[in-house]
PDB file of the backbone (N, CA, C, O) and the ligand in Angstrom, with CONECT records:
HET     ZN  A 101       1
ATOM      1  N   MET A   1     -60.479  40.595 -18.072  1.00  0.00           N
ATOM      2  CA  MET A   1     -61.853  39.922 -18.080  1.00  0.00           C
ATOM      3  C   MET A   1     -61.740  38.542 -18.437  1.00  0.00           C
ATOM      4  O   MET A   1     -61.207  38.229 -19.502  1.00  0.00           O
ATOM      5  N   LYS A   2     -62.294  37.494 -17.465  1.00  0.00           N
ATOM      6  CA  LYS A   2     -62.458  36.138 -17.873  1.00  0.00           C
ATOM      7  C   LYS A   2     -63.456  35.791 -18.554  1.00  0.00           C
ATOM      8  O   LYS A   2     -64.515  36.416 -18.497  1.00  0.00           O
ATOM      9  N   CYS A   3     -63.272  34.685 -19.345  1.00  0.00           N
ATOM     10  CA  CYS A   3     -64.477  34.092 -20.131  1.00  0.00           C
ATOM     11  C   CYS A   3     -65.490  33.420 -19.175  1.00  0.00           C
ATOM     12  O   CYS A   3     -65.051  32.650 -18.320  1.00  0.00           O
ATOM     13  N   PRO A   4     -66.774  33.653 -19.260  1.00  0.00           N
ATOM     14  CA  PRO A   4     -67.796  33.069 -18.287  1.00  0.00           C
ATOM     15  C   PRO A   4     -67.879  31.406 -18.479  1.00  0.00           C
ATOM     16  O   PRO A   4     -68.339  30.671 -17.605  1.00  0.00           O
ATOM     17  N   SER A   5     -67.468  31.030 -19.497  1.00  0.00           N
ATOM     18  CA  SER A   5     -67.740  29.436 -19.865  1.00  0.00           C
ATOM     19  C   SER A   5     -66.335  28.717 -19.596  1.00  0.00           C
ATOM     20  O   SER A   5     -66.295  27.673 -18.944  1.00  0.00           O
ATOM     21  N   CYS A   6     -65.199  29.307 -20.117  1.00  0.00           N
ATOM     22  CA  CYS A   6     -63.814  28.644 -19.908  1.00  0.00           C
ATOM     23  C   CYS A   6     -62.882  29.331 -19.092  1.00  0.00           C
ATOM     24  O   CYS A   6     -61.800  28.775 -18.900  1.00  0.00           O
ATOM     25  N   HIS A   7     -63.107  30.482 -18.553  1.00  0.00           N
ATOM     26  CA  HIS A   7     -62.375  31.240 -17.806  1.00  0.00           C
ATOM     27  C   HIS A   7     -60.966  31.739 -18.334  1.00  0.00           C
ATOM     28  O   HIS A   7     -60.091  32.171 -17.583  1.00  0.00           O
ATOM     29  N   ALA A   8     -60.837  31.626 -19.799  1.00  0.00           N
ATOM     30  CA  ALA A   8     -59.592  32.063 -20.307  1.00  0.00           C
ATOM     31  C   ALA A   8     -59.549  33.444 -20.044  1.00  0.00           C
ATOM     32  O   ALA A   8     -60.598  34.035 -19.785  1.00  0.00           O
ATOM     33  N   ASP A   9     -58.367  34.093 -20.081  1.00  0.00           N
ATOM     34  CA  ASP A   9     -58.228  35.676 -20.091  1.00  0.00           C
ATOM     35  C   ASP A   9     -58.496  36.285 -21.486  1.00  0.00           C
ATOM     36  O   ASP A   9     -57.969  35.815 -22.495  1.00  0.00           O
ATOM     37  N   ASN A  10     -59.240  37.231 -21.510  1.00  0.00           N
ATOM     38  CA  ASN A  10     -59.669  38.057 -22.573  1.00  0.00           C
ATOM     39  C   ASN A  10     -59.459  39.472 -22.426  1.00  0.00           C
ATOM     40  O   ASN A  10     -59.382  40.014 -21.324  1.00  0.00           O
ATOM     41  N   LYS A  11     -59.363  40.095 -23.560  1.00  0.00           N
ATOM     42  CA  LYS A  11     -59.491  41.596 -23.430  1.00  0.00           C
ATOM     43  C   LYS A  11     -60.817  42.090 -22.947  1.00  0.00           C
ATOM     44  O   LYS A  11     -61.856  41.483 -23.205  1.00  0.00           O
ATOM     45  N   ASP A  12     -60.780  43.182 -22.251  1.00  0.00           N
ATOM     46  CA  ASP A  12     -62.079  43.742 -21.668  1.00  0.00           C
ATOM     47  C   ASP A  12     -62.984  44.180 -22.692  1.00  0.00           C
ATOM     48  O   ASP A  12     -64.190  44.261 -22.460  1.00  0.00           O
ATOM     49  N   THR A  13     -62.436  44.500 -23.929  1.00  0.00           N
ATOM     50  CA  THR A  13     -63.373  44.797 -25.147  1.00  0.00           C
ATOM     51  C   THR A  13     -63.884  43.718 -25.937  1.00  0.00           C
ATOM     52  O   THR A  13     -64.770  43.844 -26.782  1.00  0.00           O
ATOM     53  N   ALA A  14     -63.286  42.631 -25.633  1.00  0.00           N
ATOM     54  CA  ALA A  14     -63.636  41.456 -26.570  1.00  0.00           C
ATOM     55  C   ALA A  14     -65.093  40.992 -26.316  1.00  0.00           C
ATOM     56  O   ALA A  14     -65.554  40.818 -25.188  1.00  0.00           O
ATOM     57  N   SER A  15     -65.814  40.797 -27.545  1.00  0.00           N
ATOM     58  CA  SER A  15     -67.251  40.464 -27.470  1.00  0.00           C
ATOM     59  C   SER A  15     -67.345  38.970 -27.330  1.00  0.00           C
ATOM     60  O   SER A  15     -68.325  38.514 -26.742  1.00  0.00           O
ATOM     61  N   ASN A  16     -66.303  38.054 -27.874  1.00  0.00           N
ATOM     62  CA  ASN A  16     -66.372  36.639 -27.913  1.00  0.00           C
ATOM     63  C   ASN A  16     -65.031  36.214 -27.384  1.00  0.00           C
ATOM     64  O   ASN A  16     -64.001  36.833 -27.654  1.00  0.00           O
ATOM     65  N   CYS A  17     -65.070  35.093 -26.590  1.00  0.00           N
ATOM     66  CA  CYS A  17     -63.770  34.600 -26.056  1.00  0.00           C
ATOM     67  C   CYS A  17     -62.786  34.095 -27.299  1.00  0.00           C
ATOM     68  O   CYS A  17     -63.185  33.476 -28.286  1.00  0.00           O
ATOM     69  N   LYS A  18     -61.622  34.432 -27.077  1.00  0.00           N
ATOM     70  CA  LYS A  18     -60.694  34.050 -28.075  1.00  0.00           C
ATOM     71  C   LYS A  18     -60.335  32.680 -28.032  1.00  0.00           C
ATOM     72  O   LYS A  18     -59.710  32.245 -29.000  1.00  0.00           O
ATOM     73  N   LYS A  19     -60.632  31.858 -27.022  1.00  0.00           N
ATOM     74  CA  LYS A  19     -60.226  30.448 -26.841  1.00  0.00           C
ATOM     75  C   LYS A  19     -61.425  29.588 -27.292  1.00  0.00           C
ATOM     76  O   LYS A  19     -61.262  28.718 -28.147  1.00  0.00           O
ATOM     77  N   CYS A  20     -62.761  29.844 -26.665  1.00  0.00           N
ATOM     78  CA  CYS A  20     -63.846  29.081 -27.003  1.00  0.00           C
ATOM     79  C   CYS A  20     -64.845  29.568 -27.845  1.00  0.00           C
ATOM     80  O   CYS A  20     -65.698  28.894 -28.423  1.00  0.00           O
ATOM     81  N   GLY A  21     -64.664  30.996 -27.887  1.00  0.00           N
ATOM     82  CA  GLY A  21     -65.791  31.777 -28.842  1.00  0.00           C
ATOM     83  C   GLY A  21     -67.189  31.952 -28.337  1.00  0.00           C
ATOM     84  O   GLY A  21     -68.081  32.385 -29.066  1.00  0.00           O
ATOM     85  N   SER A  22     -67.344  31.676 -27.318  1.00  0.00           N
ATOM     86  CA  SER A  22     -68.580  31.999 -26.504  1.00  0.00           C
ATOM     87  C   SER A  22     -68.809  33.642 -26.201  1.00  0.00           C
ATOM     88  O   SER A  22     -67.833  34.351 -25.958  1.00  0.00           O
ATOM     89  N   PRO A  23     -69.918  34.087 -26.227  1.00  0.00           N
ATOM     90  CA  PRO A  23     -70.052  35.602 -25.848  1.00  0.00           C
ATOM     91  C   PRO A  23     -69.659  35.919 -24.399  1.00  0.00           C
ATOM     92  O   PRO A  23     -69.932  35.218 -23.425  1.00  0.00           O
ATOM     93  N   MET A  24     -68.868  37.266 -24.395  1.00  0.00           N
ATOM     94  CA  MET A  24     -68.325  37.427 -23.131  1.00  0.00           C
ATOM     95  C   MET A  24     -69.213  38.031 -22.093  1.00  0.00           C
ATOM     96  O   MET A  24     -68.879  38.222 -20.923  1.00  0.00           O
ATOM     97  N   THR A  25     -70.548  38.359 -22.701  1.00  0.00           N
ATOM     98  CA  THR A  25     -71.406  38.901 -21.622  1.00  0.00           C
ATOM     99  C   THR A  25     -71.962  37.781 -20.742  1.00  0.00           C
ATOM    100  O   THR A  25     -72.595  36.841 -21.223  1.00  0.00           O
ATOM    101  N   ALA A  26     -71.714  37.907 -19.483  1.00  0.00           N
ATOM    102  CA  ALA A  26     -72.103  36.871 -18.626  1.00  0.00           C
ATOM    103  C   ALA A  26     -73.680  36.880 -18.502  1.00  0.00           C
ATOM    104  O   ALA A  26     -74.343  37.899 -18.311  1.00  0.00           O
ATOM    105  N   GLU A  27     -74.122  35.764 -18.619  1.00  0.00           N
ATOM    106  CA  GLU A  27     -75.600  35.626 -18.015  1.00  0.00           C
ATOM    107  C   GLU A  27     -75.747  36.114 -16.590  1.00  0.00           C
ATOM    108  O   GLU A  27     -74.818  35.827 -15.835  1.00  0.00           O
ATOM    109  N   PRO A  28     -76.764  36.806 -16.099  1.00  0.00           N
ATOM    110  CA  PRO A  28     -77.125  36.852 -14.692  1.00  0.00           C
ATOM    111  C   PRO A  28     -77.424  35.664 -13.934  1.00  0.00           C
ATOM    112  O   PRO A  28     -78.148  34.764 -14.361  1.00  0.00           O
ATOM    113  N   LEU A  29     -76.918  35.667 -12.921  1.00  0.00           N
ATOM    114  CA  LEU A  29     -76.955  34.242 -12.117  1.00  0.00           C
ATOM    115  C   LEU A  29     -78.215  34.166 -11.676  1.00  0.00           C
ATOM    116  O   LEU A  29     -78.708  33.038 -11.660  1.00  0.00           O
ATOM    117  N   TYR A  30     -78.889  35.093 -11.302  1.00  0.00           N
ATOM    118  CA  TYR A  30     -80.284  35.114 -10.692  1.00  0.00           C
ATOM    119  C   TYR A  30     -81.162  36.364 -11.235  1.00  0.00           C
ATOM    120  O   TYR A  30     -80.881  37.532 -10.967  1.00  0.00           O
ATOM    121  N   ALA A  31     -82.099  36.025 -11.914  1.00  0.00           N
ATOM    122  CA  ALA A  31     -83.005  36.951 -12.439  1.00  0.00           C
ATOM    123  C   ALA A  31     -84.454  36.566 -11.989  1.00  0.00           C
ATOM    124  O   ALA A  31     -85.112  35.620 -12.421  1.00  0.00           O
ATOM    125  N   PRO A  32     -84.835  37.499 -11.021  1.00  0.00           N
ATOM    126  CA  PRO A  32     -86.067  37.273 -10.361  1.00  0.00           C
ATOM    127  C   PRO A  32     -87.325  37.477 -11.234  1.00  0.00           C
ATOM    128  O   PRO A  32     -87.443  38.498 -11.911  1.00  0.00           O
ATOM    129  N   THR A  33     -88.243  36.530 -11.220  1.00  0.00           N
ATOM    130  CA  THR A  33     -89.426  36.780 -12.145  1.00  0.00           C
ATOM    131  C   THR A  33     -90.564  37.572 -11.364  1.00  0.00           C
ATOM    132  O   THR A  33     -90.544  37.900 -10.177  1.00  0.00           O
ATOM    133  N   LYS A  34     -91.432  37.774 -12.186  1.00  0.00           N
ATOM    134  CA  LYS A  34     -92.800  38.570 -11.645  1.00  0.00           C
ATOM    135  C   LYS A  34     -93.304  37.815 -10.498  1.00  0.00           C
ATOM    136  O   LYS A  34     -93.696  38.468  -9.531  1.00  0.00           O
ATOM    137  N   GLU A  35     -93.358  36.433 -10.454  1.00  0.00           N
ATOM    138  CA  GLU A  35     -94.055  35.809  -9.269  1.00  0.00           C
ATOM    139  C   GLU A  35     -93.161  35.976  -8.224  1.00  0.00           C
ATOM    140  O   GLU A  35     -93.663  36.184  -7.119  1.00  0.00           O
ATOM    141  N   TRP A  36     -91.830  35.931  -8.324  1.00  0.00           N
ATOM    142  CA  TRP A  36     -90.910  36.165  -7.124  1.00  0.00           C
ATOM    143  C   TRP A  36     -91.209  37.594  -6.581  1.00  0.00           C
ATOM    144  O   TRP A  36     -91.323  37.747  -5.365  1.00  0.00           O
ATOM    145  N   HIS A  37     -91.325  38.518  -7.331  1.00  0.00           N
ATOM    146  CA  HIS A  37     -91.667  39.880  -6.822  1.00  0.00           C
ATOM    147  C   HIS A  37     -92.996  39.899  -6.033  1.00  0.00           C
ATOM    148  O   HIS A  37     -93.157  40.362  -4.904  1.00  0.00           O
ATOM    149  N   LEU A  38     -93.949  39.293  -6.852  1.00  0.00           N
ATOM    150  CA  LEU A  38     -95.425  39.442  -5.938  1.00  0.00           C
ATOM    151  C   LEU A  38     -95.206  38.575  -4.681  1.00  0.00           C
ATOM    152  O   LEU A  38     -95.765  39.001  -3.670  1.00  0.00           O
ATOM    153  N   LYS A  39     -94.556  37.538  -4.570  1.00  0.00           N
ATOM    154  CA  LYS A  39     -94.287  36.529  -3.420  1.00  0.00           C
ATOM    155  C   LYS A  39     -93.555  37.440  -2.403  1.00  0.00           C
ATOM    156  O   LYS A  39     -93.969  37.528  -1.247  1.00  0.00           O
ATOM    157  N   THR A  40     -92.495  38.098  -2.825  1.00  0.00           N
ATOM    158  CA  THR A  40     -91.614  39.023  -1.890  1.00  0.00           C
ATOM    159  C   THR A  40     -92.387  40.003  -1.196  1.00  0.00           C
ATOM    160  O   THR A  40     -92.306  40.198   0.017  1.00  0.00           O
ATOM    161  N   LEU A  41     -93.186  40.654  -2.031  1.00  0.00           N
ATOM    162  CA  LEU A  41     -93.934  41.775  -1.790  1.00  0.00           C
ATOM    163  C   LEU A  41     -94.895  41.413  -0.648  1.00  0.00           C
ATOM    164  O   LEU A  41     -94.933  42.014   0.425  1.00  0.00           O
ATOM    165  N   SER A  42     -95.762  40.244  -1.028  1.00  0.00           N
ATOM    166  CA  SER A  42     -96.852  39.965  -0.098  1.00  0.00           C
ATOM    167  C   SER A  42     -96.302  39.557   1.106  1.00  0.00           C
ATOM    168  O   SER A  42     -96.911  39.794   2.149  1.00  0.00           O
ATOM    169  N   VAL A  43     -95.126  38.914   1.114  1.00  0.00           N
ATOM    170  CA  VAL A  43     -94.386  38.625   2.550  1.00  0.00           C
ATOM    171  C   VAL A  43     -94.119  39.851   3.408  1.00  0.00           C
ATOM    172  O   VAL A  43     -94.334  39.938   4.617  1.00  0.00           O
ATOM    173  N   ILE A  44     -93.613  40.798   2.599  1.00  0.00           N
ATOM    174  CA  ILE A  44     -93.195  42.266   3.184  1.00  0.00           C
ATOM    175  C   ILE A  44     -94.283  42.746   3.927  1.00  0.00           C
ATOM    176  O   ILE A  44     -94.284  43.012   5.129  1.00  0.00           O
ATOM    177  N   TYR A  45     -95.411  42.861   2.957  1.00  0.00           N
ATOM    178  CA  TYR A  45     -96.702  43.550   3.516  1.00  0.00           C
ATOM    179  C   TYR A  45     -97.234  42.701   4.584  1.00  0.00           C
ATOM    180  O   TYR A  45     -97.695  43.278   5.569  1.00  0.00           O
ATOM    181  N   GLY A  46     -97.243  41.384   4.545  1.00  0.00           N
ATOM    182  CA  GLY A  46     -97.826  40.476   5.554  1.00  0.00           C
ATOM    183  C   GLY A  46     -96.958  40.797   6.869  1.00  0.00           C
ATOM    184  O   GLY A  46     -97.556  41.014   7.923  1.00  0.00           O
ATOM    185  N   ILE A  47     -95.670  40.827   6.823  1.00  0.00           N
ATOM    186  CA  ILE A  47     -94.877  41.117   8.132  1.00  0.00           C
ATOM    187  C   ILE A  47     -95.324  42.485   8.550  1.00  0.00           C
ATOM    188  O   ILE A  47     -95.718  42.629   9.707  1.00  0.00           O
ATOM    189  N   LEU A  48     -95.303  43.594   7.656  1.00  0.00           N
ATOM    190  CA  LEU A  48     -95.685  45.093   7.945  1.00  0.00           C
ATOM    191  C   LEU A  48     -97.234  44.906   8.895  1.00  0.00           C
ATOM    192  O   LEU A  48     -97.416  45.409  10.004  1.00  0.00           O
ATOM    193  N   ILE A  49     -98.192  44.100   8.167  1.00  0.00           N
ATOM    194  CA  ILE A  49     -99.336  44.224   8.875  1.00  0.00           C
ATOM    195  C   ILE A  49     -99.333  43.467  10.210  1.00  0.00           C
ATOM    196  O   ILE A  49    -100.018  43.932  11.122  1.00  0.00           O
ATOM    197  N   VAL A  50     -98.655  42.388  10.404  1.00  0.00           N
ATOM    198  CA  VAL A  50     -98.539  41.604  11.592  1.00  0.00           C
ATOM    199  C   VAL A  50     -97.906  42.611  12.676  1.00  0.00           C
ATOM    200  O   VAL A  50     -98.406  42.794  13.786  1.00  0.00           O
ATOM    201  N   VAL A  51     -96.745  43.234  12.209  1.00  0.00           N
ATOM    202  CA  VAL A  51     -96.052  44.210  13.018  1.00  0.00           C
ATOM    203  C   VAL A  51     -96.916  45.288  13.599  1.00  0.00           C
ATOM    204  O   VAL A  51     -96.942  45.523  14.807  1.00  0.00           O
ATOM    205  N   PHE A  52     -97.748  46.053  12.551  1.00  0.00           N
ATOM    206  CA  PHE A  52     -98.831  47.060  12.901  1.00  0.00           C
ATOM    207  C   PHE A  52     -99.587  46.635  14.038  1.00  0.00           C
ATOM    208  O   PHE A  52     -99.624  47.250  15.105  1.00  0.00           O
ATOM    209  N   PHE A  53    -100.371  45.247  13.709  1.00  0.00           N
ATOM    210  CA  PHE A  53    -101.287  44.801  14.853  1.00  0.00           C
ATOM    211  C   PHE A  53    -100.422  44.629  16.069  1.00  0.00           C
ATOM    212  O   PHE A  53    -100.750  45.203  17.108  1.00  0.00           O
ATOM    213  N   PHE A  54     -99.392  43.919  16.024  1.00  0.00           N
ATOM    214  CA  PHE A  54     -98.495  43.709  17.336  1.00  0.00           C
ATOM    215  C   PHE A  54     -98.231  45.032  17.930  1.00  0.00           C
ATOM    216  O   PHE A  54     -98.426  45.085  19.145  1.00  0.00           O
ATOM    217  N   LEU A  55     -97.826  46.133  17.343  1.00  0.00           N
ATOM    218  CA  LEU A  55     -97.575  47.227  18.108  1.00  0.00           C
ATOM    219  C   LEU A  55     -98.707  47.866  18.651  1.00  0.00           C
ATOM    220  O   LEU A  55     -98.664  48.421  19.749  1.00  0.00           O
ATOM    221  N   ASN A  56     -99.950  47.811  17.788  1.00  0.00           N
ATOM    222  CA  ASN A  56    -101.189  48.303  18.326  1.00  0.00           C
ATOM    223  C   ASN A  56    -101.512  47.700  19.535  1.00  0.00           C
ATOM    224  O   ASN A  56    -101.855  48.416  20.476  1.00  0.00           O
ATOM    225  N   TRP A  57    -101.449  46.362  19.665  1.00  0.00           N
ATOM    226  CA  TRP A  57    -101.650  45.561  20.922  1.00  0.00           C
ATOM    227  C   TRP A  57    -100.734  45.823  21.999  1.00  0.00           C
ATOM    228  O   TRP A  57    -101.088  45.784  23.177  1.00  0.00           O
ATOM    229  N   LEU A  58     -99.462  46.114  21.590  1.00  0.00           N
ATOM    230  CA  LEU A  58     -98.505  46.307  22.695  1.00  0.00           C
ATOM    231  C   LEU A  58     -98.723  47.860  23.319  1.00  0.00           C
ATOM    232  O   LEU A  58     -98.632  48.055  24.531  1.00  0.00           O
ATOM    233  N   LEU A  59     -99.003  48.885  22.417  1.00  0.00           N
ATOM    234  CA  LEU A  59     -99.225  50.154  22.983  1.00  0.00           C
ATOM    235  C   LEU A  59    -100.515  50.528  23.426  1.00  0.00           C
ATOM    236  O   LEU A  59    -100.744  51.685  23.779  1.00  0.00           O
ATOM    237  N   LYS A  60    -101.446  49.569  23.437  1.00  0.00           N
ATOM    238  CA  LYS A  60    -102.771  49.860  23.653  1.00  0.00           C
ATOM    239  C   LYS A  60    -102.854  50.643  25.076  1.00  0.00           C
ATOM    240  O   LYS A  60    -103.419  51.733  25.170  1.00  0.00           O
ATOM    241  N   PRO A  61    -102.224  49.971  26.196  1.00  0.00           N
ATOM    242  CA  PRO A  61    -102.336  50.624  27.396  1.00  0.00           C
ATOM    243  C   PRO A  61    -101.643  51.968  27.674  1.00  0.00           C
ATOM    244  O   PRO A  61    -101.637  52.524  28.772  1.00  0.00           O
ATOM    245  N   TYR A  62    -101.060  52.426  26.552  1.00  0.00           N
ATOM    246  CA  TYR A  62    -100.338  53.732  26.586  1.00  0.00           C
ATOM    247  C   TYR A  62    -100.953  54.762  25.859  1.00  0.00           C
ATOM    248  O   TYR A  62    -100.554  55.925  25.920  1.00  0.00           O
ATOM    249  N   MET A  63    -102.042  54.344  25.075  1.00  0.00           N
ATOM    250  CA  MET A  63    -102.825  55.371  24.282  1.00  0.00           C
ATOM    251  C   MET A  63    -103.700  56.091  25.084  1.00  0.00           C
ATOM    252  O   MET A  63    -104.280  55.609  26.057  1.00  0.00           O
ATOM    253  N   ARG A  64    -103.811  57.293  24.678  1.00  0.00           N
ATOM    254  CA  ARG A  64    -104.567  58.240  25.389  1.00  0.00           C
ATOM    255  C   ARG A  64    -105.945  58.016  25.106  1.00  0.00           C
ATOM    256  O   ARG A  64    -106.318  57.612  24.004  1.00  0.00           O
ATOM    257  N   HIS A  65    -106.851  58.300  26.213  1.00  0.00           N
ATOM    258  CA  HIS A  65    -108.259  58.098  25.893  1.00  0.00           C
ATOM    259  C   HIS A  65    -108.863  59.348  25.342  1.00  0.00           C
ATOM    260  O   HIS A  65    -108.600  60.404  25.919  1.00  0.00           O
ATOM    261  N   ILE A  66    -109.644  59.355  24.292  1.00  0.00           N
ATOM    262  CA  ILE A  66    -110.126  60.291  23.734  1.00  0.00           C
ATOM    263  C   ILE A  66    -111.449  60.736  24.593  1.00  0.00           C
ATOM    264  O   ILE A  66    -112.320  59.889  24.786  1.00  0.00           O
ATOM    265  N   PRO A  67    -111.603  62.077  25.112  1.00  0.00           N
ATOM    266  CA  PRO A  67    -112.718  62.473  25.893  1.00  0.00           C
ATOM    267  C   PRO A  67    -113.937  62.244  25.159  1.00  0.00           C
ATOM    268  O   PRO A  67    -114.035  62.387  23.940  1.00  0.00           O
ATOM    269  N   PRO A  68    -114.859  61.885  25.929  1.00  0.00           N
ATOM    270  CA  PRO A  68    -116.310  61.491  25.281  1.00  0.00           C
ATOM    271  C   PRO A  68    -116.980  62.774  24.590  1.00  0.00           C
ATOM    272  O   PRO A  68    -117.890  62.677  23.767  1.00  0.00           O
ATOM    273  N   ASP A  69    -116.463  63.908  24.991  1.00  0.00           N
ATOM    274  CA  ASP A  69    -117.254  65.098  24.497  1.00  0.00           C
ATOM    275  C   ASP A  69    -116.801  65.320  22.920  1.00  0.00           C
ATOM    276  O   ASP A  69    -117.524  65.890  22.104  1.00  0.00           O
ATOM    277  N   VAL A  70    -115.742  64.885  22.675  1.00  0.00           N
ATOM    278  CA  VAL A  70    -115.020  64.905  21.355  1.00  0.00           C
ATOM    279  C   VAL A  70    -115.721  64.020  20.281  1.00  0.00           C
ATOM    280  O   VAL A  70    -115.910  64.334  19.105  1.00  0.00           O
ATOM    281  N   THR A  71    -116.126  62.681  20.989  1.00  0.00           N
ATOM    282  CA  THR A  71    -116.753  61.767  20.045  1.00  0.00           C
ATOM    283  C   THR A  71    -118.150  61.341  20.582  1.00  0.00           C
ATOM    284  O   THR A  71    -118.338  60.178  20.940  1.00  0.00           O
ATOM    285  N   PRO A  72    -119.042  62.196  20.634  1.00  0.00           N
ATOM    286  CA  PRO A  72    -120.337  61.596  21.040  1.00  0.00           C
ATOM    287  C   PRO A  72    -120.967  60.645  20.472  1.00  0.00           C
ATOM    288  O   PRO A  72    -121.760  59.968  21.126  1.00  0.00           O
ATOM    289  N   TRP A  73    -120.730  60.398  19.093  1.00  0.00           N
ATOM    290  CA  TRP A  73    -121.236  59.194  18.490  1.00  0.00           C
ATOM    291  C   TRP A  73    -120.845  57.835  18.883  1.00  0.00           C
ATOM    292  O   TRP A  73    -121.499  56.829  18.609  1.00  0.00           O
ATOM    293  N   LEU A  74    -119.677  57.860  19.580  1.00  0.00           N
ATOM    294  CA  LEU A  74    -119.186  56.664  19.967  1.00  0.00           C
ATOM    295  C   LEU A  74    -119.745  56.376  21.451  1.00  0.00           C
ATOM    296  O   LEU A  74    -119.446  55.305  21.980  1.00  0.00           O
ATOM    297  N   HIS A  75    -120.563  57.325  22.146  1.00  0.00           N
ATOM    298  CA  HIS A  75    -120.752  57.092  23.561  1.00  0.00           C
ATOM    299  C   HIS A  75    -122.305  57.609  23.446  1.00  0.00           C
ATOM    300  O   HIS A  75    -122.608  58.738  23.831  1.00  0.00           O
ATOM    301  N   ASN A  76    -123.167  56.798  22.947  1.00  0.00           N
ATOM    302  CA  ASN A  76    -124.540  57.082  22.582  1.00  0.00           C
ATOM    303  C   ASN A  76    -125.355  57.704  23.825  1.00  0.00           C
ATOM    304  O   ASN A  76    -126.217  57.021  24.378  1.00  0.00           O
ATOM    305  N   GLY A  77    -125.081  58.949  24.231  1.00  0.00           N
ATOM    306  CA  GLY A  77    -125.712  59.630  25.306  1.00  0.00           C
ATOM    307  C   GLY A  77    -125.126  59.666  26.583  1.00  0.00           C
ATOM    308  O   GLY A  77    -125.233  60.638  27.331  1.00  0.00           O
ATOM    309  N   ASP A  78    -124.416  58.482  26.899  1.00  0.00           N
ATOM    310  CA  ASP A  78    -123.931  58.477  28.294  1.00  0.00           C
ATOM    311  C   ASP A  78    -122.902  59.500  28.603  1.00  0.00           C
ATOM    312  O   ASP A  78    -121.898  59.607  27.900  1.00  0.00           O
ATOM    313  N   GLY A  79    -123.145  60.339  29.747  1.00  0.00           N
ATOM    314  CA  GLY A  79    -122.221  61.306  29.904  1.00  0.00           C
ATOM    315  C   GLY A  79    -122.182  62.567  29.294  1.00  0.00           C
ATOM    316  O   GLY A  79    -121.412  63.475  29.608  1.00  0.00           O
ATOM    317  N   ILE A  80    -123.186  62.603  28.256  1.00  0.00           N
ATOM    318  CA  ILE A  80    -123.239  63.729  27.340  1.00  0.00           C
ATOM    319  C   ILE A  80    -124.535  64.460  27.677  1.00  0.00           C
ATOM    320  O   ILE A  80    -125.494  63.705  27.837  1.00  0.00           O
ATOM    321  N   HIS A  81    -124.760  65.687  27.811  1.00  0.00           N
ATOM    322  CA  HIS A  81    -125.870  66.351  28.102  1.00  0.00           C
ATOM    323  C   HIS A  81    -126.499  66.869  26.828  1.00  0.00           C
ATOM    324  O   HIS A  81    -125.919  67.658  26.082  1.00  0.00           O
ATOM    325  N   LYS A  82    -127.698  66.394  26.616  1.00  0.00           N
ATOM    326  CA  LYS A  82    -128.440  66.752  25.355  1.00  0.00           C
ATOM    327  C   LYS A  82    -129.354  67.991  25.505  1.00  0.00           C
ATOM    328  O   LYS A  82    -130.016  68.390  24.547  1.00  0.00           O
TER     329      LYS A  82
HETATM  330 ZN    ZN A 101     -64.006  31.038 -23.302  1.00  0.00          ZN2+
END
């Protein structure tokens, strides 16, 4: 195991470097913050919403038409016998 600050070889069990004395637990190089998570999630959800509407538009010609008998409230009286 190498020291994170001076790269000297140390025992794996060492808690401090034998050469420079700095702690052997390396700091994480990148620790995302809450803001980063919110930003990333909003980007992901934004993409999903765009993809949803795009697929909706793309597949519109292939969608089955619902018979008017099933949804009379959508076709206010036309074609329906009252
Ligand atoms: Zn060191």
